[in-house]
C-alpha positions in Angstrom: -87.9 33.3 -7.1 -84.2 33.7 -7.8 -82.2 36.6 -9.2 -79.3 35.3 -11.1 -75.8 36.9 -11.6 -73.1 35.9 -14.0 -69.6 34.9 -13.1 -66.9 37.6 -13.3 -64.8 40.1 -11.5 -66.5 42.8 -9.4 -65.4 45.4 -6.9 -66.6 45.6 -3.3 -65.9 48.0 -0.4 -66.3 51.7 -0.1 -64.4 54.1 -2.3 -63.5 57.3 -0.4 -63.9 60.6 -2.2 -60.7 62.3 -1.2 -62.1 65.6 -2.5 -65.0 65.6 0.0 -64.0 66.2 3.6 -67.5 65.1 4.7 -67.4 61.7 2.9 -67.6 58.9 5.5 -67.4 55.2 6.0 -66.0 52.9 8.7 -62.5 51.6 8.3 -63.7 48.0 7.9 -65.5 49.0 4.6 -62.1 49.7 3.0 -60.1 49.3 0.9 -62.2 48.8 -2.1 -60.9 45.8 -4.0 -61.7 43.3 -6.7 -63.1 39.8 -6.2 -64.0 37.0 -8.6 -67.4 35.4 -8.2 -68.8 32.3 -9.8 -72.3 32.6 -11.2 -74.9 32.5 -8.5 -78.6 33.2 -7.7 -80.1 34.9 -4.7 -83.6 34.6 -3.3 -85.8 37.6 -4.1 -86.9 38.0 -0.4 -86.1 36.9 3.1 -87.0 33.5 4.5 -90.4 33.7 6.2 -91.7 32.4 9.5 -93.8 30.0 7.6 -90.8 28.5 5.9 -88.8 28.3 9.1 -91.7 26.6 10.9 -91.5 23.8 8.3 -87.8 23.4 9.2 -88.8 23.2 12.9 -91.6 20.8 12.2 -89.2 18.5 10.4 -87.4 17.9 13.7 -84.4 19.8 12.3 -83.3 20.9 15.8 -82.8 17.1 16.6 -81.0 16.3 13.4 -77.2 16.8 13.5 -76.7 16.4 9.8 -77.9 19.9 9.1 -75.7 21.6 11.7 -72.1 22.8 11.8 -70.2 21.1 14.6 -70.2 24.2 16.9 -73.9 24.8 16.0 -74.9 21.4 17.0 -73.0 21.8 20.3 -74.9 25.0 20.9 -78.2 23.2 20.1 -77.5 20.5 22.7 -75.9 22.6 25.4 -78.4 25.5 25.2 -81.5 23.3 24.5 -82.5 25.3 21.3 -85.8 24.2 19.8 -86.8 27.5 18.1 -85.5 31.0 17.4 -85.0 33.4 20.3 -88.1 35.1 21.7 -90.5 32.3 20.9 -92.6 30.4 23.4 -95.0 27.5 23.1 -98.7 28.5 22.9 -101.3 25.8 22.7 -104.0 28.4 21.8 -102.4 29.2 18.4 -102.7 27.0 15.4 -98.9 26.9 15.0 -98.3 26.1 18.6 -96.1 29.1 19.1 -96.1 32.8 19.9 -93.4 35.5 19.4 -92.3 38.3 21.7 -92.0 41.7 19.8 -91.5 45.3 20.6 -95.3 45.5 20.9 -95.6 42.4 23.1 -96.6 38.9 22.4 -98.2 37.9 19.0 -99.3 34.5 17.8 -96.9 33.1 15.2 -99.9 32.5 12.9 -100.3 36.3 12.5 -96.7 36.6 11.3 -96.2 33.6 9.1 -95.4 35.6 6.0 -93.1 38.0 7.6 -89.3 37.4 7.7 -88.1 35.0 10.4 -85.9 36.9 12.8 -83.8 36.4 15.9 -82.0 33.4 14.4 -78.3 32.7 15.0 -75.8 32.1 12.1 -75.9 28.5 13.1 -79.6 28.3 12.6 -79.6 30.2 9.3 -76.8 27.9 8.0 -78.7 24.8 9.2 -81.9 25.9 7.5 -80.0 26.5 4.3 -78.6 23.0 4.3 -82.0 21.6 5.1 -83.4 23.4 2.0 -80.4 22.4 -0.2 -79.2 26.0 -0.3 -76.4 28.0 1.3 -75.9 31.4 2.7 -74.5 34.0 0.3 -71.1 35.4 1.0 -70.8 39.1 1.6 -69.4 39.9 -1.9 -72.4 38.2 -3.5 -74.7 40.2 -1.2 -73.0 43.5 -2.0 -73.1 42.8 -5.7 -76.9 42.1 -5.4 -77.4 45.3 -3.4 -75.3 47.6 -5.6 -77.5 50.1 -7.4 -80.4 49.6 -5.0 -81.7 52.6 -3.2 -81.7 52.6 0.6 -85.4 52.0 1.2 -87.5 49.4 2.9 -88.8 48.7 6.4 -86.4 50.8 8.3 -86.7 52.9 11.5 -88.6 55.7 9.9 -91.5 53.4 9.0 -92.4 53.1 12.7 -93.3 49.4 12.3 -90.5 48.1 14.6 -90.9 44.6 13.3 -90.1 42.8 10.0 -92.8 43.1 7.4 -94.1 41.0 4.6 -92.2 41.3 1.3 -93.7 43.6 -1.3 -93.2 41.0 -4.1 -91.5 43.5 -6.4 -88.0 42.7 -7.7 -85.1 41.9 -5.3 -86.9 42.8 -2.1 -85.9 43.3 1.5 -82.2 43.9 0.9 -82.3 46.9 3.2 -84.3 46.9 6.4 -86.5 44.3 8.2 -83.6 42.2 9.5 -79.8 42.2 9.3 -78.9 39.3 7.1 -76.3 36.7 7.9 -73.7 36.0 5.2 -71.3 33.0 5.0 -68.3 35.4 5.4 -66.2 35.6 8.5 -65.4 39.0 9.8 -61.9 39.8 8.7 -60.1 42.8 7.2 -60.2 43.3 3.4 -56.9 42.8 1.5 -54.7 45.7 2.4 -56.7 46.7 5.5 -54.8 48.5 8.3 -56.5 49.3 11.6 -56.7 53.0 12.4 -53.9 53.9 14.8 -54.7 55.0 18.3 -58.0 54.7 20.2 -60.0 54.2 17.0 -58.4 50.8 16.6 -60.7 49.6 19.4 -63.7 50.1 17.2 -63.3 47.4 14.5 -59.9 45.9 14.1 -59.8 44.1 17.5 -63.1 42.3 16.8 -61.9 40.5 13.6 -61.9 37.0 15.1 -64.7 34.5 15.5 -67.5 36.6 14.2 -69.6 36.5 11.0 -70.7 39.3 8.7 -74.2 40.7 8.6 -75.5 43.0 5.9 -78.5 45.3 5.1 -79.8 46.8 8.3 -83.0 46.2 10.2 -86.4 47.6 11.0 -84.8 49.7 13.8 -81.9 51.0 11.6 -82.0 54.6 10.3 -81.8 54.8 6.6 -79.0 57.4 6.9 -76.9 54.8 8.7 -76.8 52.3 5.7 -75.1 51.8 2.4 -74.4 48.7 0.3 -70.8 48.5 1.7 -71.8 48.6 5.4 -70.4 45.6 7.3 -72.0 44.5 10.6 -70.6 41.6 12.6 -71.8 39.2 15.3 -70.9 36.0 17.0 -72.4 33.0 15.2 -74.3 31.6 18.2 -76.1 34.9 19.0 -79.5 36.0 17.8 -80.6 39.0 19.9 -79.9 41.4 17.1 -82.9 40.0 15.3 -80.8 38.4 12.5 -82.3 36.8 9.5 -81.2 35.4 6.2 -81.9 34.8 2.5 -81.0 32.0 0.3 -78.7 31.9 -2.6 -77.6 29.3 -5.1 -74.7 28.7 -7.4 -74.6 26.3 -10.4 -76.1 23.1 -8.8 -76.1 24.6 -5.3 -78.9 26.5 -3.6 -77.8 29.2 -1.2 -79.6 29.8 1.9 -81.1 33.0 3.0 -78.7 35.0 4.9 -78.0 35.1 1.4 -81.4 35.4 2.5 -83.0 33.2 4.8 -83.9 35.8 6.9 -81.6 38.6 7.3 -80.2 39.2 10.6 -81.1 42.3 12.6 -78.2 44.0 14.1 -80.0 46.0 16.6 -81.3 44.6 19.9 -85.1 44.9 19.3 -86.6 43.3 22.3 -85.8 42.2 25.8 -84.7 38.6 26.4 -87.3 36.3 27.9 -87.2 32.8 29.0 -89.1 30.5 26.6 -89.4 26.9 25.9 -88.0 27.5 22.4 -84.8 29.2 23.6 -83.7 29.0 27.3 -82.4 32.3 28.8 -79.0 31.1 29.8 -77.3 31.3 26.4 
């Protein structure tokens, strides 16, 4: 199911309340500014393990037409065949098992939960395979504006992405950090904070992609619709995911929501057939 948004001008970024000395955001969430968006639609939930298994079963990891050039290079050099923390398991009907914070689980038991621990390259390739694309961060923020910060977050105690509730635009917050199609750069007019604080955000604004929404190990108090996380496009150990989006004639993938990416390290790295350890 798709939630549709009209074209027009919107504002993104955090608006600091200068009258409140306790008001807080990170410098990379400012300044608030206007952007123009074409009409688009975004999937009502994250991409699931079941949907991603279809992608894998279609030999997508062996088909360069779905991959960005650097993504295809990573697939070949690193021997990717599945998301991180997956291992072949002949005893399960899917042929795979997943390592979680509670140990190994058969993939068949998690098919309707969001797929996680996918890199930006994998999220983008899935989107192309599905005829979609990833949403950019302005589209994601517009979709999230007005939504309360609730979902499968740290306080639920689940510690793993959960099945969507099926109500409205679901899983915007929690479960997994979601990849967007936006590179990590400063907003128009952004100036790094002088001094030591410049080390926190400004120096990382090169070669990384934006993630939004938090994960199942993120405290609710840490999140807001304007919060920007960032990660290298080949990495997947923050349990990233994505959602799909679409614009007139173009479907967007899910990091728009294909499975939103988790920006917290949620399990230890293990050597698997699906993803070698030496990444």
